[in-house]
N, C-alpha and C positions, 0 to 999 in steps of 0.2 A: 588854106595853108600853103605855101610855098614848097614848091619842092626840090628839096637839098639834096639828090642825089648826084649833081652834076656840080656840088660846091665843096667835093673834098679839102682843092687848096685851102679855099679859106676857112675850113673848118679848122683843119688843120692847124693853120696859123694863127686863128683863135686861140685855138688849145693851148699851143705852145707859147702865147704870149702872153696865156695867163698863169703857166705854171714857171716862166722864168722870169715874170715880172716886167717885161719891155719889149718894143718890137725889136731893138738890137739885141737884145740875147735870144730871141726866137730866133732871127735871122740866123746867128752864127747855130744854133740847133738844126735850122732847117738849110742848111748851104747857100743862103740866099740873103739878099739885101734888105736893111729894112724898111724903105721905099716899099719895095716888093712885097712886104708884110704888111704893112699899113695899107697898100692898095687893096691887099687880099682882102682882109678886114672888112676895109670901106664898102668893098662890093657883097660883101655876104651881109654886112649891116643895112642894104639898101634893099638885097634881095628878101630881107624876112620882114624888113619896115619897121625898126628898131634901132635905137643906138645900144652897142654892146658896150662900149667905154666912153669915161669924161675923160678927155686929152687934156691936159694943160701942158706947158713947157716942162714944168717939174715933176708931174707926176702923172701914172695913166691907174684910173680905177674903173673896176666894173660899177655897172649901173647895177638896177636892181632885176633887170633883164638878163642884162648880160650874166649874173649870179645864177639865178634860175636856167638861163639858157646853157652855162657850161656845166651845171650837175646833171646837165640830162644828155650832153653831147659825148663828155670826156669819157664816160665809162662804154659807151659804144665807140669809139675811135679804140679807145684801148685794144676791146675787144675783136674789130676787124684788126688791127696791125698783127695778134698774136693770133688769126685764124689758119693760118699757115702751120701750124703746130700740130692741127689736128692731121694735116697731110704726111707730115715728118715727125710721128707722134715717135717713131722707133728710131730716129737721127739720137746721136747722145745729144744732150743740152747745151747750147753756148748762149754765148752774148750774156749781159749786165742782168744781175740779178740785185735788186735793190731791196734793202730790209730795215724795216725800224723793231727792234725789242728795247724793252725795258732794262735800262743802266742794272738794277738790282739781282737779274737773273743771269746778265751777261754772263758772269765767271760761272755758273754752271752751266751755260749752252754753249758758249764759245768753244770751249777746248773740243767738243763733241764735233761743230761744224767745221772748224777748220781741220783737224785730224783724220774724221771720218768722211764727211761731207762732201769739203774741199779737193780732197783727194782723189775722190771718186769720179768728180766730174769734172776735169783737169781745164776746159775750154768756158768754164763759168768765171766771170769776173764778179767777183762780190762787193758791193756796196753797202756799209751796214753803219746805223746811224744807232747810237745808243741814248734813248729820253725816256721820261717815266710820263711826258704831257702825251694827249693822245693827236697824235700827229694828224693834219689834214692828208691823208692818203691820195690823194687824186692831184690836187694842187703843189703837193710835195714831190710829187712824182716816184712812191715809192710800188713798190710792185707786190709787197705782201709786208703787212704790220703783225706783230706778235703783241696781245695785251692780255692782262690779269684783269679781270672783271666782267661785269656785262658789257654786251657792245652797244654802242647809242648811234653809230655812226650811219644814218640813211639805209640806203640801199646797199650796202657793200655787201658780199658773199662773206660768211662767217662759217668756218671751219673749226667745230669743236676740237680742242686737243686733249683734254684732260682737263681734271676737279680737283685742285691745290689743297691740301687742307691747312685750315688756321693753328696758330697755338699763342697763348698767351704767355711771356715768359719773363723771367725776372731773375735777379742775381740772389747768392745765397743768402748775403745778410740781408737782403730785403725779406725774402723769404723766413727769416730768422725774427725779424719783424711784424710781419704781415700772419705769417702761416700760409699753411694751402688752403686756399678758398672754396667752399664745397655748392655754392649756389651764385646764381647771377647776382643775388641782393648784395651779398658780402662784395664783390666785384666791385660795383657802384664805388664804394666807398674807399678805392685804395687810387692812391697817387699811382699816374702815367706818364711816361715819355709818350707825348700823341702824336699820331702823322697827320701834317696837315698841308692842305692843296688848296690854291686858287684864296687864300684867305680864310678857309674853314676845316675846321678839325673835323676830321672824318669819324665817324660813330662804329663804336662795335656792336657788333652782330652776332646773335645767337642763333642757333640752331632752331628755337622754335619761332624765329620770326621777330623777335624784340631787338632794340635797339638801345644804346643810350650812349650820348658823349661822354667820355670818363675825364674826370679832371686831373689837372695837371701844372707843374711848372716849364715843363718844357718843351717844347714844339718844333718836330722837323718835318722838312719833307722829301725825306731819302731813307730808305727801311737801314742802310748802313748806320745812319746816324741813331737810328732809334737803337740799333744793337748795341751802340757805345754807350748811351745813355743807361739803357738797363745794366749793360754789365757794373755801369759806376753806381748803382745803385739808387738813381733819381727816378725810379719810377718800372714797373710794370709796362713789357710793350705788346701788341698787336700785332704778329709778322706772321708769313706764311712760312709754314714749317721748314719747308726746304730752305730758307734762307738761315736758319738758324741752327740746323742738324749738326754742324761739330760743334758748336757752343754746349747744344743739349748732351753731346756724346760723352763731351769731356768735362762735364760738370759747372761749366765757367756758368752758365742760364739754366735754370731749371721750371717745368713745368707749374706756372701758380693756380691751374686749376682741372688737372688731369681729367677729372669726372665730369665736366661741364662739356656738355656737347657744343662745339663749335660748327658754322657752316662753310664749305668748301667753295672756294672761289674757281668759278670757270677759266680755264685760260684756253683763248683763241688764235687762231691765225686769222685774219682779214686781208680781203683783194676788191679788186673793182674789176674782176675781167667775164664776169655772168658765168654763163656754163662753158664758153670756150676758152678753159684755164689753160696758159703756156707751160709746157711740158716743164720748164724750171723751178716755175712754182707749183706745180704739183708734187713734185721730186722733193722738194726744199719742205711743203708741209706733209708728207707722210715723213719725211724724217722725224720731223721734231713732233710729230704726235709719239714717236717713239721716246725720244727724249724726254718730251713731258710725262709719259708714263712712267719713267723712272725717276721723274722729281716727284712725282703724286707717291711714291711709296718710300720715301724716304722718310 
C-alpha cells in the first residue's frame, strides 16, 4: 500500500473535484487552475495505482475504486481540516456552518435557530438547506444533517437528539363517520392520506412492532400535504404529533386512536467529523438537542 502522507494536495484536489463536480469548480474552491487540479489527481492515481475518474469531454464520473476511495478519504480530510478546533476550543465559533434539515420541521426549528443561536454566535455564516430527502452529507458538503427516523448512511457519526411522538389524526366529519378506533385491526380498514417516498407508500408502525400499509386514494410526499388532506376529510393521516399540535389544540384535527400505542421516531444529527467535532457543529447539536426536547414534549 503506497504511503499517502505526502499526497495532501492530491487528496484535497480529488475530494474537492468529487464534491464540486468538475476540475474547474474544484479549482475555484482551491484557488488554483483546472490544469493544476487535474495534474494533482493524475499524480494521485499513479501513486495508488488505479484510476479514480472516468474522463470524457462531457463528463467526469467516479470509477468504482474512486467511490470507495472517496468514502474513506473524505471524512479523514474533514477531520484534519477541523482539528485546529481542539486547540481553539475556547474561541468563539466562526466560519460557515452548512446544515440540512427536514422541510416539515423547519417552521418549528428555524425561529429558535435564527433568534437565539444565530444571535449568540454572530461570526457564524449559516447555510441552510431544507429537504426531506436523505442528502449525501459528504458529497454535498454539509457539516451536519438533521433527520427523523433510523439513520442508514454508513459510517456517519449519529447524535441522538430526541424521540418524537406520532399520532393518527382525522377531521371531525371523518371521525363522525368512522368513530374513535380502539384497535389496530380497526385502523387497517380506515382510508388514509398516505405518505409516499420514492414511489413507495410508507407503512404505519405500531408500538408492538406490527406494521401495515394503509389503504387510501390520496398519496402525498410531504407532511403539510397530508395535513391538508386530513383536514379536508379525505382520510386519516399518520404524522409527527409536533406537526399537527396546533390543529389538535384548535380541534381542527382529532386523535383517531388515542388509546393505541404508537412508536416514537428518533430525531438525530449526523455528521462525518469523527471524534474531532468542530466547535460550530458541537454547539449547533447542543442547541438542537434542547429544541428537539421541546418538540418531543408538544
